[in-house]
C-alpha positions as CSV (number, residue, x, y, z in Angstrom):
1,M,-19.1,-13.4,-3.9
2,Q,-15.8,-14.0,-5.7
3,D,-13.6,-16.9,-4.6
4,R,-10.3,-16.3,-3.0
5,L,-7.3,-18.0,-4.7
6,T,-3.9,-18.5,-3.1
7,I,-1.2,-20.8,-4.2
8,P,-0.2,-22.8,-1.1
9,T,3.4,-22.5,0.0
10,F,4.1,-26.2,-0.6
11,Y,3.6,-25.6,-4.4
12,T,7.2,-25.0,-5.4
13,A,9.2,-27.2,-7.8
14,D,6.6,-30.0,-7.5
15,I,4.1,-28.1,-9.7
16,C,5.2,-27.0,-13.1
17,Q,4.6,-23.5,-14.4
18,S,2.2,-24.7,-17.1
19,S,0.0,-26.3,-14.4
20,I,-0.1,-23.1,-12.4
21,K,-1.1,-21.1,-15.5
22,T,-3.8,-23.6,-16.2
23,I,-5.2,-23.3,-12.7
24,L,-5.1,-19.6,-12.8
25,G,-6.6,-19.3,-16.3
26,A,-9.5,-21.5,-15.3
27,F,-10.1,-19.5,-12.2
28,L,-10.0,-16.1,-14.0
29,K,-12.3,-17.3,-16.8
30,R,-14.8,-18.7,-14.3
31,N,-14.9,-15.3,-12.5
32,N,-14.9,-13.3,-15.7
33,M,-12.2,-10.9,-14.6
34,N,-11.2,-8.2,-17.0
35,F,-8.8,-5.9,-15.2
36,K,-8.1,-2.6,-16.8
37,G,-6.5,-0.6,-14.0
38,I,-4.5,-1.1,-10.8
39,I,-4.3,1.1,-7.7
40,F,-1.2,0.7,-5.6
41,D,-0.8,1.5,-1.9
42,L,2.5,3.3,-1.4
43,D,4.3,2.4,1.9
44,G,5.0,-1.3,2.2
45,T,3.7,-2.0,-1.4
46,L,5.7,0.2,-3.8
47,I,8.3,1.5,-1.5
48,N,10.2,0.5,1.7
49,S,9.9,3.7,3.6
50,L,10.2,2.2,7.1
51,E,13.6,3.7,8.0
52,D,12.9,7.2,6.9
53,L,9.6,7.2,8.8
54,A,11.2,5.7,11.9
55,D,14.2,8.0,11.9
56,S,12.0,11.1,11.4
57,M,9.5,10.1,14.1
58,N,12.2,9.1,16.6
59,N,13.9,12.5,16.0
60,V,10.7,14.2,17.0
61,L,10.2,12.0,20.0
62,H,13.7,12.6,21.2
63,H,13.4,16.3,20.7
64,F,10.5,16.4,23.1
65,N,12.1,13.9,25.5
66,Y,9.8,11.0,24.8
67,P,11.0,7.4,24.4
68,V,12.0,6.3,20.9
69,H,11.1,3.0,19.3
70,E,13.0,0.3,17.4
71,V,12.7,0.5,13.7
72,A,10.9,-2.8,13.5
73,A,8.2,-1.5,15.8
74,Y,7.2,0.9,13.0
75,N,5.9,-2.0,10.9
76,F,2.8,-1.8,13.1
77,F,2.6,2.0,13.5
78,I,2.4,2.7,9.8
79,G,-0.6,2.6,7.6
80,K,-3.2,5.1,8.9
81,G,-1.5,8.4,8.2
82,I,1.1,10.5,9.8
83,R,-1.1,12.0,12.4
84,N,-2.0,8.6,13.6
85,L,1.6,7.6,13.5
86,V,2.4,10.5,15.8
87,R,-0.4,9.5,18.2
88,V,0.5,5.9,18.5
89,T,4.2,6.5,19.0
90,L,3.7,8.9,21.9
91,P,3.4,7.5,25.4
92,E,-0.3,6.9,26.3
93,P,-0.4,9.6,28.9
94,N,0.8,12.1,26.4
95,R,-1.7,11.6,23.6
96,D,-3.7,14.7,24.2
97,E,-4.6,16.8,21.2
98,Q,-2.2,19.6,22.0
99,T,0.8,17.3,22.3
100,V,-0.2,15.4,19.2
101,E,-0.6,18.6,17.2
102,K,2.8,19.9,18.4
103,C,4.6,16.7,17.4
104,Y,2.6,16.4,14.2
105,R,3.8,19.8,13.0
106,M,7.4,18.9,13.7
107,M,7.1,15.5,12.1
108,M,5.7,17.0,8.9
109,E,8.7,19.3,8.7
110,T,11.2,16.7,9.7
111,Y,9.9,14.0,7.3
112,S,9.6,16.5,4.4
113,N,13.4,17.0,4.6
114,N,14.2,13.3,5.0
115,C,11.5,11.3,3.2
116,I,13.8,10.0,0.4
117,N,17.0,9.5,2.4
118,K,16.7,5.7,2.6
119,T,13.4,5.1,0.9
120,K,13.5,3.1,-2.3
121,P,11.2,0.9,-4.4
122,Y,11.1,-2.8,-3.4
123,N,13.0,-5.2,-5.6
124,G,11.0,-6.1,-8.7
125,I,8.6,-3.1,-8.5
126,I,10.2,-1.1,-11.4
127,D,10.2,-4.2,-13.6
128,L,6.5,-4.8,-12.7
129,L,5.5,-1.2,-13.5
130,C,7.3,-1.4,-16.8
131,E,5.5,-4.6,-17.8
132,L,2.1,-3.2,-16.7
133,K,2.6,-0.1,-18.7
134,S,3.6,-2.2,-21.8
135,R,0.2,-3.9,-21.4
136,N,-1.6,-0.5,-21.4
137,L,-3.0,-0.9,-17.9
138,K,-3.9,2.3,-16.1
139,L,-1.8,2.7,-12.9
140,S,-2.5,4.9,-9.9
141,V,-1.3,5.4,-6.3
142,F,-3.6,5.9,-3.3
143,S,-2.0,6.3,0.1
144,N,-2.8,7.4,3.6
145,K,0.5,9.3,3.6
146,A,0.0,13.1,3.3
147,D,-0.6,14.1,-0.3
148,E,2.5,16.3,-0.5
149,F,4.8,13.5,0.6
150,T,3.0,10.9,-1.6
151,K,3.5,13.0,-4.7
152,K,7.1,14.0,-3.8
153,I,8.2,10.4,-3.2
154,V,6.5,8.9,-6.3
155,Q,7.7,11.6,-8.6
156,A,11.3,11.2,-7.3
157,L,11.5,7.4,-7.3
158,M,9.0,6.2,-9.9
159,P,8.3,9.0,-12.4
160,D,6.1,8.5,-15.5
161,F,4.3,5.4,-14.4
162,F,1.1,6.6,-12.8
163,E,-2.0,8.4,-14.2
164,I,-3.1,9.6,-10.7
165,I,-1.1,10.0,-7.5
166,M,-3.3,10.6,-4.5
167,G,-2.3,11.0,-0.9
168,L,-4.3,12.0,2.2
169,S,-5.7,15.6,2.1
170,T,-8.8,15.2,4.4
171,E,-8.8,13.0,7.5
172,A,-12.4,12.0,6.8
173,N,-11.4,10.4,3.5
174,K,-8.6,8.3,5.1
175,K,-8.6,4.6,4.1
176,P,-10.4,2.3,4.6
177,N,-12.9,5.0,3.4
178,P,-13.2,4.1,-0.3
179,Y,-13.7,7.7,-1.5
180,G,-10.3,8.1,-3.0
181,A,-10.2,4.7,-4.7
182,L,-13.6,5.4,-6.2
183,Q,-12.6,8.8,-7.3
184,I,-9.6,7.3,-9.1
185,S,-11.8,4.7,-10.7
186,K,-14.2,7.5,-11.9
187,E,-11.3,9.7,-13.3
188,L,-9.8,6.8,-15.2
189,G,-13.2,5.8,-16.6
190,I,-12.9,2.2,-15.3
191,S,-15.6,0.4,-13.3
192,P,-14.5,-0.6,-9.8
193,E,-15.0,-4.3,-10.6
194,N,-12.4,-4.0,-13.3
195,M,-9.8,-2.5,-10.9
196,I,-7.2,-4.3,-8.8
197,Y,-6.3,-2.7,-5.5
198,I,-3.0,-4.0,-4.1
199,G,-1.6,-3.2,-0.6
200,D,0.1,-4.7,2.3
201,T,-2.2,-4.1,5.3
202,N,-5.6,-4.8,6.6
203,V,-6.6,-1.2,5.8
204,D,-5.8,-1.7,2.2
205,M,-7.8,-4.9,1.9
206,Q,-10.7,-3.2,3.6
207,T,-10.4,-0.2,1.2
208,A,-10.5,-2.5,-1.8
209,T,-13.5,-4.4,-0.4
210,N,-15.4,-1.2,0.4
211,A,-14.7,0.1,-3.1
212,G,-15.9,-3.1,-4.8
213,M,-12.4,-3.7,-6.2
214,Y,-10.3,-6.9,-6.4
215,A,-8.2,-7.0,-3.2
216,V,-4.6,-8.2,-3.6
217,G,-2.3,-8.6,-0.6
218,A,1.4,-8.0,-0.9
219,L,3.6,-10.1,1.4
220,W,6.8,-8.1,1.0
221,G,5.4,-5.2,3.0
222,F,4.7,-4.5,6.7
223,R,2.1,-7.1,7.7
224,T,1.3,-10.8,7.6
225,K,-0.5,-13.1,5.2
226,E,-2.9,-14.0,7.9
227,E,-3.9,-10.4,8.5
228,L,-4.4,-9.8,4.7
229,I,-6.6,-12.8,4.3
230,A,-8.6,-12.1,7.4
231,S,-9.2,-8.6,6.1
232,G,-10.5,-9.6,2.7
233,A,-7.6,-10.4,0.4
234,K,-8.8,-12.4,-2.6
235,Y,-5.3,-13.1,-3.9
236,I,-1.9,-13.1,-2.3
237,V,1.4,-12.3,-4.0
238,G,4.8,-13.1,-2.7
239,T,6.8,-11.0,-5.2
240,P,5.8,-8.0,-7.3
241,M,5.9,-10.0,-10.6
242,D,3.5,-12.6,-9.2
243,L,0.8,-10.0,-9.9
244,L,1.1,-10.8,-13.6
245,N,-0.4,-14.2,-12.9
246,I,-3.9,-12.7,-12.6
247,L,-3.7,-10.4,-15.7
């Protein structure tokens, strides 16, 4: 079982950059890591989509006279697909399949027209992607967001970086099912153990573990460091460019 390595928060100016590189270099050599590809989660990892998702879902809830939610509450609603988002935002007595389906159809239409209103890549993401491409790493996206929205958003905001862009097409293949991650690995011709999977939720860490990939947790997204580590993160990054420390 591979070790988990995190740089504690108290390591700031007190530890020089060369020392950090020495520690990381020894760790990577000991674990014989040779990463050739990276799979990114989308929402909370590459892009901050919180407001567009919250606005769209709240419009649907308001339309059907259900209570709406504060934007911050959507941090904990997001991550398991749009159908699940609809279900968990509805009042518990109104989560029957007929109501969920009715709201889901309206959410798909509403979000399709508003999915890039406020959504944008996190600070540092474009710089990271440029650097990774310059190193000839194969980059992909795997999201529980509907496939049509995943492709639309990535192609609009981050074109030309990714070999494969895969969203959710079949509920049975929803993360943490590793099917999509393994399919990407196969199409790229890269063994799972030579792949990094980076995401911001417990579902992402579980997906990486289930696929036999190296799980990296992103702290700038929707969940906490504690959740990521408890769910199997082997490495934690505080900023996008921190990912370069293990390459």
